[in-house]
N, C-alpha and C positions, 0 to 999 in steps of 0.2 A: 442503362442509359436512358436518356430522355427520349420520350417519344412525341410523334407529331399528333396533336389533336385530331379525333375522327369527325372532321367538320370540313367538307369540300363541296361547295357551292358549285351547281353546274352553270353553265354558259347563261341561261336566262336570269337565274339567281343573281349572277355576278353583275349582270347588268343594272338589274333593280337594286341591288345593294350599293353599287358606286353611285347610282342616281340619287339615292337616298342622302348620301354623303354630301353630293353637289347641292341639293335642295336646301339642306340644313345651313350649309356654308353660307350660300347666297342669302337666305331668308335672315339668318342671325347677323349678318354683316349689313343688310340692308335695315334691319330694325334699330340696330345702333348706329346707323350712319356713319360707321367706322369699322375699318378692318380690312383682311386681306383675304378675298374670295377667291383668287386666281388659283393659288396654290393647292388649297383643298380640293378645288373642282378638277384641277390637273393631275393631281395625286391620287384621287378616288380609286382608280383601278388596281394601282400598286397597293393601295391601303387594303383593298379586297383579297389579293393574294397573299399579302403577310398575315393580316389579322384573322382573315377567314381560313387560312388553310395551314399556316405554320406556327404562328405565336402562341407559345405556351404561358398561359396567364389564368388567373382565377377572378372573374369580377367580385366574387363574394369575399375575396381576401386579397386586396390589393398589394399586401406585403408579404406574401407567401415567399419564404426563402429562396426557393430554387426556380421562380418564375423566369421567365425569360426578360431582358430589359429592353424598353423600346424608348428612343430618344428621338423627338421631333427638332433636329437641329435649326432647322429653319423654322423657328418658333412663331414668325409672324402669321404663319398659316395655322394658327391656333385652333381654328374651327374644325381643322381635320381631326386632330386628337378628341377634341369634345365630342363631334360627331360619333367617332368610333367608341369612345368610353360610354357615352350614352347608348349608342345601339346594341353594343355586346353585353350589356347588363351589370354595368358599374352603378354606384349611388350617385349618379348624376342626372336627375330627372329634366324632362323637357323644359320646364320652368327654368332651370339654371341656362339653358342655351337661349332662352326667349331673353335672359337678361346679361348677354354677353357683353363684355366690356363696361357693366355698370357697377356701380359702389356695394362692394361687399358681396358680389357674386361668386360663384365658385367656376367661373368662365371670364378670368382677366384677359386683357388684350394678348397677354404672352403667357404661355403654359406656366404655372409656378407649383413646385414641389410643396407639397403639407396643405396645399389650398384645394386642389383638384384630386379627387381619388384616382389612383392610377398614373398620374404624371410622376415620372422617375427624376427629373431636374428641371430647374427654371432655366428655359431657354429664350432666345431673343437677340442677344449680343452675338452676331454670327461667328460662326467658327467654334465657340465654346460648347456647343451641345455635341458635336462630334469628338471633341477633345475630352469632355466628361465620359462619353462612351469608351473612349481608349482606358481611361481609368476604370471604368466599371468591368471591362473585359480583362483588364490586367488583374483587379482584385479577384475575379472568378477564376481566372488562372491559377493564382498563388494560392488561393484557398483550397482549390480541386487537389494541388499538389500535396498541400499540407495535410489535408483531412480524407481524402478518399484512400480507401484500402481496397486491396484485391477482392473482387467480389461484391465490393461495397462502393457505389459510386452515388454521393449524396451531394455533392456540388458540381451541376451538370447543366449549364444553361448559356443560351446565347445573348449577346447584345446586338440590338439590330438599331439602325439610324437611318432616318430619313434626312437627306442634306441638299441645297440647291448650290447655285452658282455663287451666291453670296458667301456662303461658308467656305467654298474652295478657295475664293479671292482674298479672303482674310488669311493673313502670314501664320497664324496660330493653327491652321489646318495642316500647313506644311510641317511646323514643329511636331504636332501629334501623331499625325499619320506616318511619318518618317519613323519615329518611336515605335508606333504600332507594327510597323514592318520588322524592327529590328527584334522586337519583343516577340514575334512570331504569333500574334494573338489570333489563332485560328477561329475563336468563335465569336468574332467580331464582323458583322456584315452591314455593310452600309450601302444604301441604295440611293443613287444620285439621279435627283429629279432634273434632267438636263432639258430644260424648256427654252433657253438662250434669252431670257427675259429678265431684266432688273427694274429697278424704278425709272432708270433713266432711258429704257428702252432695249433694243436689241443688243446684247453684250459683245457681239463680234468686233465692234470697232476697239474694245479695251480689254477684252478675255479670250486671247488666242490660244490658250494652253493646250496642249495634246493631254488631256486629263488622263487618258488610258495610260499612255507612256510615262506620266509623271507617277502614277501609282504601282506601276510595274517595277519602276525604279527605287520606289519605298520598299520594294519586297512584299507587294500585295498581289494576290490574284484578281484579274479583271475579266467581268463577265459581261458580254454586251459590245456595242448597244443592242439593247432589246425594245421592242416597242411597249412603251409605258402603258398603252391603253389596251394591250392584249393581255388580259389576266391570266390566260393559260402560259403564256411566254414569261412572264415575271414569275409566276408560280415555278415553272421548270428552272428558272435562274436560281431561285431562293433554294429549291432542293438540290441544286448542283452545288451550291454554296455550302449547304448543310453536311454534305458528303466529307467535307474537310479536305483541304489543300496543304495543311500545315501552314497557312498562311492567312492572314485577314483578307477578305473579299469585298471588292467594290464592284457593285452590279450598277451598270450605266443604263439609265431607262429614258428614252426619248419620249417627251410629253409635249402636249400643248396646255399652256398656262390658260385658265379660264375654261378648259374643255366643255363644251356645250352650249355655251354664249355665241349666238350668231354673229354680233358684232363687236365683242370684246375677246373673243376667244384668240390666243396668240399675240395680244397686244400688251404694253406697259399698262394700259388702261384697266385690265384685269387685276393688275398686281395689288394695288394698295387703295382701293376706293369701291364703295358699293355700286353694283351694277345699275341700279336705279329701277324704277317700277316698270317702265316700259321693256326694259331689257329683261328684266327677270319674266315678264310674261312670255317674251319671245323664247327665252332658254326653256321655260317650261314646255311651251310646244316643240320646239327641236328634240326635248329629251322625252316627250311623250309622258310627261309628268304632270296629272291632271288635279293633283291634290293641293290644297289650301296650304299658305304657310305654316309650317311646323306640324303639319298633319302628315301622319306616316301611317301606311295600310298595315294590317297585322302581318302580312306576310314578309314585310321587310324585317320586323323584329324576329320573326321566326328564322329568317335567312341568317341574321348577323348574331342571334343569341349565342353567347359562349360559356354561358353559367354552366351547363351540363358537363360538357367538354371540359372545362376548367376545373370544375370539383372533381372530375374523374381522374384528370392529371395530378392534381396536388393529392388525392387519396393515394395513388399509385407511387408517388413519392413518399408520403407520409409513411407507406407500409415498407418501403425500402429504408428509410431512415429509422424505423421502430427496429428493425433487424440489424442496422448498423449499430444503434445504440445499445442493443443486447449485447453485442461483441466486443464494442468499445465504447462502454459508458463514460470514460473519463474524456475521450477525444470529442463524444457527442455533447458533453455538458459545456467543454470549452468552445466549441463551434458556436454553440446556440449563446451563450454568454458574449462572446465577440460580435455576432450578428447583432444582439439587441444593444450593444453600444455599452455595455457594463463594465466596469473596472473591477478586478479582485479583489476580495475583501482585503487581502494584505496591502494594496496599494498605499493606503493612508499610513501604514506604519512604515513602508518603503520611504515615503516622502520625509516623514518625521526622522527617520534614521539617517538620511542623507543630509538633511538640513542640519542636524545635531553634529554630524561628522564635520561638516564644511565649517562651522561655527568653532569647533575645537581645534581644527587645523588652521584656521585664519590665514589662509593662503593669499599671497599678492600674484594674482594672474589676470590676463585679460579675461573680459567677461565672455568672449567666445570660447575660451579654454574652460572657463567655469561651466559654460553650457554643456561641453563635451564631458565634464565629470558628471554633471547631473544625468546626461544620457547614458553613462555608463551605468549607471544604476538602475535608471528605469527602464532601457532596453533589455537588461538582463531580466527584470521582473514582468516586463509587458511584452509578449510575444506579438502584439498586435500593432505595436510600434514599427511603421514602415518609412524609412528615412531616404534621405537623397540630397543632392545638390546640382545646380546647374553649372558643372565644370569648374567648381571652386571647393572640392571636398577638404583640401589641404589648408584652405583658408576660412572656411566656414567651421569646420571641425564638427561635421555631422554624424561621421562613422564612428563607431565603437567596436570593442572587442566581440560584441554580441550580434553585431549587424555587417556580415561580408558584404561584398558587393554581389549585387543580383546580376547573373548571368543566365543565359538559355543555350542550350546546346543545339545540335543542327536539328534534331528532331523538335525542337520549341520546348522542351522540358526545362523547367527553371532549377537553379541549383540550391534552393532555399535561402539564398541571400536576401538581406533586408535593408541594403542599401542601393539606392538607384542612381547611376550615372546619366543624368538627364541631357548632358551635354549643355551647349549654351542655348538653352531655350526657357527662359524664366518664364515667359508667359504661359507656354505649354506645361511646363510642370506645375504651375499654380493651379490651371484647370484640370490637369490629370489628377492633382490631388483631390480636387472638389469631387471628380468622379468616383474615386477611391472610397472617400467619406461617403458618397451618397449609396453606394453599393452595400457598404457595412462589411465588418470583419476586420478592419485596419483603421488605426489612427496615423495618417499621414503626415509628415513634416518634411520640409526641403528648404534648402539653403542658397543664397546668393548674397551679394553685398546690398546694402541698403539702398545704396543711389539707383540700383537696378530694379527696385520695387514699382519704379515708374513702368517698366515693360509689364509687369504682372497684374498692375494696380485693378484692372477691371475684373479679373478671376477673383482676387482678393475681395472685391465688392461683391460679387457673386456668393462667395462663401459666408459672408455676413448676412445677405439678403435672404439666404436659403438655411441660414442659422446651422452651419455643419461645422464640425469640430476638425479644422485643418490649423496645423502650425507651422507658420513661416519664421524661419531663423535668417534673421538679417545682420550681417555681421558689418565691421568698417563703417561705424554708424556715425562719424562725424570728421572733422578736421583732423583728429586724432589719428587717422590713417596715414598723415604724411605726404610723402613727396610724389605720389600719384595725382595730387592736385585736385583742382575744381571739378573736373569731368567725374571723379569718383567721390569726393567728398560731400558727405550728405548735409544740406542746410535746411531744406523745407520739408524733408521726408517724413520726419517724426511727426510734425504739425499735420502734414496731410493725411497720414494714415490715421491720426486721432479724430480726423473729421468723418472718417466711415462710420456710420451708425452699427452697432452690433459687433466691432472689432476691438478686441482688447489689445493694445499696445503696451509693451513692457520694455522699459530701459532700465534694467537692473545695474547698481553701483557695485556689487562685489558678488562673492560665490554664494551665499546664503539668499541675497536676493534673486540670483539667476536660478536657484533650485526652487525658491517660492514660485517664481514666474513658471516655470515648467510644470510645478505641481498644479497650478491653477489652469494652466493650458490644456493640459491632460484631463483634468477632473471636469472640465466645463464642456458638456456634452452638445450645447446648443449655441457656442459662439466660436469663430476662429480666433486665432490670436497671433501676434507678431512680436517677436523677441528681438529687440535692438542691442546689438552687442559691440562691445569695443574690440579694435586691433591691439591697442596698447594694454599694458598691465594696469590694473587697478588695485590700489591698496584695500586691505581688508578693514571694514568699518566696526569698530568695537560698538556692541549694541547691547543693552540690559536684557531684552527679550525679544522672541523672534515671532509671536503669535501675529502681530499687527502688521506684518510686511505683505500679508496676504490681503489686506485691505487696500491696498494702492497707495497708501501714503501714511507715514507714522512719525512720531517724534523720535529721532535719531540722538540727539543730544540737547539736553537742557543747560542752561549756565552753570549749573551746580557740578557740571562735569568737566568744566575748565576751571573750577575754583571759585566761582562767584555764587554767592549765597545772596541772590536777589533774583527777582521776576523779570522774565525776558522782556526787553524794550522792542524787539522786532524779530521777525521770523525770516529765515533764509530757507527757501524752497529749492531744491536741486534734484537733478536726475543723473543717472550714469556716471560717467568720469568726472562731472562737477561737483559731485556730494563731497568728495575728498578736498575739493576748493573751499567748499562752505565751512567744513571743518576747521581747516586751517585759518580760514577769516575768521571763525568765531573765537580761535584762541588768541589772534592777534588783538581782537576788539576785547577781550576779556583783560588784557593787560592794561589797557585804557578803564577798564571799569564799565564797559559797554556790554549789557547781557543780552545775548542773542539765543534764540532757540534754532535748530537745525532740524528741517523737516526732509527727509529723503520722500521722493513721489516717483516710486518705479512705474506706476500704472495709474494715470489720471482717470481713464475711464472706470476702473474698477473703484477707485477713490469716489468717484462721482455718484456711485451708486450707493454708498454707504449712507447711514441715517444722518440726518442734520445735527443731531447731538454729537456724533463721533467727528464729523467734519469741523465742528465748532470747537470741539476740544483740540483738534490737531492745529487748527489755523483760528485761534481767537479773533473775534471781530475787532477787538480794541488795538490789536497790534499790526503796523505797518508790514508789509511783505515784499521781499525782493526776491525774483525768481532768478536763477542761474541755469543756463541750458545753451549748449554749443549749436544753437540753430535760430530758425526766424523768432523774432519775438511774439508776434502778434497773438498766438496761442494763449501765451500765459496772462495776458490781462484780463481774462476771464474770472480770474482768481483775485480781482481786487488788487493788483500789486501797484505798489508805488514806485517801483523801478524793475526793469528787466535787463538782466546782463545777458546778450545773445549776439546774434551773426545775422544782420540784415541783409547782406552780400554774399558774394562767393567766396571760396577760400583761396589759398595759394599751394603752389608747389614747393614744399621746404619740410624738414623735419617736424615732428609733431610738436615737441617742446617750444621750438621756435615760433611756430604758429599759434600755440596759445598763448604765448606771451604778446606776440603781435596783435592779437584780436582782442586783448583784455581778459582773458581767462587765467587770471591769477589771484591768489588770496589778497595781495596788496589791493587789486582793483574792486574785489568783492567787499572788502573791508571798508574802502573809501567810499564806496556806493551807499553801504550801511550808514556811515556817518553823514553824508550828507542827506539821505532820507529823514534821519532823524534831526538834523539841524532845520529841516524845513525849507 
């Protein structure tokens, strides 16, 4: 089992350690003339209790597999974690703290993963940090159940979170914390900085929740309130939480924002602006801190230094892991592979086999069903695929024969299932998946209707910002869903998702394109993906070869394939369910001797990353282009189109075939548009 680092500062040390954090926070914010000094100053004593007495981490190896995870959910207080990382011995020199919030520094305004060593997730959008932590704790629990063996505990760490009033006011915290209770994530420990202040002032007029009762209702253990400035009291609360109650734990710590500042402490003024030179001088005097800005006495570094304890903790784990590997070599190798995010060597062949089989079957199915067929193959081959749906499993078709529903018994033991019922919690699902991906060991995917991507959009954006492999399965992708009407019919969603930098959006037209989309999404370790899938059946599209689907766009049909021995006069670009319309229009035009090339564009973002030569080959510069997609038209003009057949209004409630005809998504209209363009 994991041990607590042998590093317990006494009261005098604790005061010195906390004041060092306060000094660094107010000095860095003052130098930047930007930032939030109040939270770090108020939470400094809590940080001493956790980081000085409980947190298992190794500054020399921030990615040690069995480290405790720490999440600063109230990420505006970023100088807290930067001070802690610097003081405990991470590769974050004092010069980086001097460059707080400056261009290309390792100390950006909000913590960013992969920028600052020791930062586990990018936080700032409130509520998402605690939700990421739920995902991390879930990943730890599932990996421990899968890989630990009697006498060999190699996955055994806690996830700690600092959070504030803002995180609790955001609705996503309800979604995530309710799930954490349902899943009995007993190694998740959250410490609530209950200071009663937000940007607008005292929160009591607008935040009257009984937080303790709220979390008890979720199925959490609640400890406190404790005095957040009494290091020993916080230490005792964490120790109690670590003993395990079979539930996640919330520690409520009462604090004063801006603690130590004579005139700003306890006020909104301490929240989001520099204290000012005069107030900093008064604060130094009040704290008995006589050192110049960014000057720290050696005893501070000695008290905070975690390098020796961290190295010892990792060495002890390494010894345990070596013993595990000696007895269970295959499991050890598999665990390490998955934590590294590497796919098995056999994956490429599995993908090829699945695509060839789909091409040979040439089935007419909805692309949501094609997605499930792809998942049947991939979940069987990849035990790291962890699926789920936001209460729409039967519609999203995210479950497979290899992914039974994940359940937990009364003791909190998981049943080995790999499909999560998230309930109606789209935003929570998306941010929990981010946490799972950040932790490592799993590739998460989750489903809902495309129109509900609006609910989860900011978490999708965060996955792209953090460059994490998270896969969103969005079904019912257009007016093709039919009678549910415009509240559920996606019009602007494909275009808006394509605007997120770093997100690959796929709208496949048939089974092979869907398998290609899944192959690319699984294979890309540094990008999230969104798969936009149809409710209605789509015909299989004959194609000469399969290799170029993965390039995002490819020539599906030349004029010769409809009997014309002449060069193309125009290009029709289409995605998803509209590719079939383009092919029918091509056939109509061929009867009149008009030669058209049809290009299927399952992923614009992937296509845009191809070479200029390839893009020019697919879309020759001298040919007019007509785009067809059942969504807003603005996006498609970037490809130099002469015309776009789309939908710049909301849909209607009616059967899908009626709606497509009503809004001009017919082969006749596509052909007529091509004729009009060619006539000039």
